[in-house]
C-alpha positions in Angstrom: -69.2 -21.0 24.6 -70.4 -19.1 22.0 -68.5 -18.2 18.9 -69.4 -14.5 18.6 -69.9 -13.8 22.0 -68.7 -10.6 23.8 -65.7 -12.5 25.4 -63.2 -10.9 23.7 -61.6 -7.6 25.8 -61.3 -4.8 23.9 -58.5 -4.1 21.6 -56.1 -0.8 21.9 -55.0 0.7 18.5 -53.4 -1.6 15.9 -49.5 -0.9 15.0 -50.8 0.8 11.9 -52.9 3.3 13.8 -49.9 3.7 15.8 -47.4 4.1 13.2 -49.3 6.3 11.3 -50.6 8.5 14.2 -47.0 9.2 15.1 -46.7 10.6 11.3 -49.4 13.0 11.1 -48.2 14.2 14.7 -44.7 14.7 13.4 -46.1 16.2 9.9 -48.1 18.5 11.8 -45.5 19.6 14.3 -43.3 20.6 11.1 -46.3 22.4 10.1 -47.1 24.5 12.9 -43.5 25.3 13.6 -42.8 26.4 9.8 -45.3 29.2 10.6 -47.4 29.3 7.2 -50.6 30.0 9.4 -51.7 33.5 9.4 -54.0 33.4 12.6 -52.8 35.7 15.2 -53.7 32.8 18.1 -51.5 30.7 16.0 -49.0 33.1 15.1 -48.0 34.5 18.6 -48.4 30.9 20.3 -45.8 27.9 20.2 -48.1 24.8 19.9 -46.9 21.3 21.0 -49.1 18.2 18.9 -48.8 15.7 22.0 -50.6 12.7 20.2 -52.5 11.9 17.2 -54.9 8.9 17.6 -56.4 7.8 14.5 -60.0 5.8 13.7 -59.3 1.9 12.7 -60.1 3.0 9.4 -57.5 5.7 9.4 -60.1 8.5 8.0 -60.4 10.4 11.2 -57.5 11.6 13.6 -58.3 13.3 16.7 -54.8 15.5 17.5 -54.3 16.5 21.0 -52.3 20.1 21.0 -51.6 22.1 24.1 -49.7 25.5 23.7 -46.3 25.1 25.0 -45.6 25.9 28.5 -49.3 25.8 29.3 -51.3 28.8 29.4 -54.8 30.4 30.4 -57.6 28.4 29.4 -59.1 31.3 27.4 -55.9 31.3 25.5 -56.1 27.5 25.2 -59.8 27.5 23.7 -58.9 30.2 21.1 -55.6 28.1 20.0 -58.1 25.0 19.4 -60.8 27.4 18.0 -58.1 28.8 15.6 -56.7 25.0 14.5 -60.2 24.0 13.9 -60.4 27.0 11.5 -57.3 26.1 9.7 -58.0 22.2 9.7 -59.0 22.5 6.2 -55.1 24.0 5.0 -53.7 21.7 7.8 -55.5 18.3 6.3 -54.0 19.3 2.9 -50.1 20.0 4.5 -50.5 16.5 6.4 -51.7 15.1 2.8 -48.5 16.0 0.9 -46.1 15.0 4.0 -47.8 11.4 4.9 -48.8 9.2 1.9 -52.4 8.0 2.6 -54.8 6.5 0.5 -57.5 9.1 2.4 -56.7 12.1 3.8 -57.9 12.2 7.3 -60.3 14.7 8.8 -58.6 16.2 11.4 -60.4 17.1 15.2 -58.1 19.3 17.5 -58.7 18.6 21.3 -57.0 20.4 24.1 -54.6 18.0 26.1 -55.4 17.5 29.7 -52.7 15.2 30.1 -49.9 17.8 31.8 -52.5 19.9 33.6 -53.6 16.6 35.4 -50.3 15.6 36.2 -49.4 18.5 37.7 -52.5 18.0 39.5 -51.4 14.5 41.2 -48.0 15.6 41.7 -49.1 18.9 44.1 -51.4 16.6 45.6 -48.6 14.0 46.4 -46.7 16.7 47.9 -49.0 18.0 50.1 -48.3 17.2 53.9 -51.2 15.2 54.6 -50.3 12.9 51.5 -46.7 12.7 52.1 -47.0 11.8 55.9 -49.0 8.8 54.4 -46.8 8.2 51.8 -43.4 7.8 54.3 -42.8 4.0 54.7 -42.5 2.7 58.8 -38.7 2.5 59.0 -38.6 6.0 58.1 -40.8 7.2 60.3 -39.0 6.2 63.4 -35.3 7.6 61.6 -33.9 4.1 61.8 -31.2 3.5 59.2 -31.8 0.5 57.3 -29.2 -2.5 58.2 -26.4 -3.7 56.2 -26.6 -7.3 55.7 -23.1 -7.5 54.2 -21.6 -6.6 57.7 -23.0 -9.7 59.3 -22.3 -12.0 56.5 -18.5 -12.0 57.0 
């Protein structure tokens, strides 16, 4: 047993990282909702901030964003690029709303979890896959028996 070996599993984010990430996400959502940004890509598109992940030192924040209701890949890239251009302004506004020792550097990334979930849902509804998901009792048309009737 080594004292400094790699026997410890990788830990997830701390409570502080999660709490501050949620505060930053909420602040960004308010700023984007208010509409102070003048970039045409941001004015015409409502944006959802789905998650903010902070580094352990709270100096870097990865902000996962997606246009409301999805959108074309070109439009998504345009929105992320517009947010990257406006990140100095957004950083200043976040600092005004969230009390932190250091202002985190914001990095914007398109959140693909909704696309992946939709793809998985489509796969599960394909006839070939749905056939495999049916339980053996359902295949024969048998109704489940009530055990209560025989217990009387």
